[in-house]
C-alpha positions in Angstrom: 107.2 118.3 99.4 110.2 117.2 97.3 109.6 115.4 94.0 111.2 112.1 95.4 108.9 112.4 98.4 105.9 112.2 95.9 107.4 109.1 94.2 108.0 107.2 97.3 104.6 108.1 98.7 103.0 106.9 95.5 104.9 103.7 95.7 103.8 103.3 99.4 100.2 103.8 98.1 100.7 101.1 95.5 102.2 98.6 97.9 99.6 99.3 100.6 96.8 98.8 97.9 98.3 95.4 96.9 98.4 94.3 100.5 94.8 95.6 101.2 93.5 93.7 98.2 94.9 90.6 99.3 93.9 90.9 102.9 90.3 92.1 102.1 88.0 89.5 103.9 91.0 87.5 104.9 90.5 85.0 107.6 93.5 83.9 109.7 93.0 80.3 108.9 93.3 81.1 105.1 96.3 83.3 105.7 98.0 80.4 107.6 97.3 77.9 104.9 98.4 80.0 101.8 102.2 80.4 101.9 102.2 82.2 98.6 99.8 84.8 100.0 101.9 85.1 103.2 105.0 85.6 101.1 103.2 88.2 98.9 102.1 90.1 102.1 105.4 89.9 103.6 107.3 91.1 100.4 104.7 94.1 100.0 105.1 95.1 103.5 109.0 95.0 103.1 108.8 97.3 100.0 106.2 99.6 101.7 108.7 100.0 104.6 111.6 100.6 102.1 109.6 103.3 100.2 108.7 105.0 103.6 112.3 104.6 104.6 113.4 106.8 101.6 110.8 109.9 102.3 112.4 113.0 103.7 112.5 113.7 107.3 110.9 117.0 106.6 107.9 115.2 105.0 107.7 112.7 107.8 107.6 115.6 110.4 104.9 117.3 108.4 102.9 114.1 108.4 102.9 112.6 111.6 99.5 110.7 111.0 101.5 108.2 109.0 103.0 105.6 111.3 106.7 106.0 109.8 108.6 104.4 112.6 106.1 101.2 112.6 106.2 100.9 108.8 110.1 101.2 108.6 110.5 99.1 111.8 108.4 96.2 110.3 110.5 96.4 107.2 113.6 95.9 109.2 112.4 93.1 110.9 111.1 91.4 107.7 114.5 92.1 106.1 116.9 91.5 108.8 115.2 89.3 111.2 113.2 87.2 108.8 113.6 83.7 111.0 111.6 85.7 113.8 108.6 87.1 111.8 105.5 87.3 114.0 102.8 86.4 111.6 100.2 87.5 114.0 101.6 90.9 113.8 101.7 90.6 109.8 98.1 89.5 109.6 96.9 92.2 111.9 98.8 94.8 110.1 97.6 93.7 106.7 93.8 93.2 107.8 93.5 96.1 110.2 96.2 98.9 109.7 96.9 98.8 106.0 93.3 99.7 104.7 93.6 103.0 106.9 97.0 103.6 105.8 95.5 103.5 102.0 93.1 106.1 102.8 95.6 108.2 104.5 98.2 108.1 101.7 95.5 108.6 98.9 94.4 111.8 100.7 98.1 113.0 100.4 98.4 112.2 96.7 97.4 114.1 93.6 94.4 112.3 91.9 96.7 111.2 88.9 99.0 109.4 91.3 96.2 107.2 92.8 
C-alpha cells in the first residue's frame, strides 16, 4: 500500500462514517423533508468518491471487495450531472450500502486511522 492510499482510504472512512451517522435510522420522509441533510449526504458522497478516485489502481485491484466503480461513478454524477441526481439512489446508498462500506474500510485501516 502506498502512503497516499492510506491517506485516501482514511478519508473515505471518515466520509462514510459521516454519511452512516446521518443516515442511521433515517426514514425516507425525513430525508425528503430535510434539504440540509440531503445536501450534507450528497456532499459527503461526492467527497467519498473523490477520495476513492485518488486511490492507486494497484490498491483498487488488490481490494475488489470495495465497489470502486460505483463510488467514483456516483461522485461523477453528483459533481457533473447534479441536475439529474436520483435521490432514490442517494437514499438507498446512504442507508443500505454505506454502513457496510464503513465496516469494509475499517478492516483495511490500522486502528489509529479509524
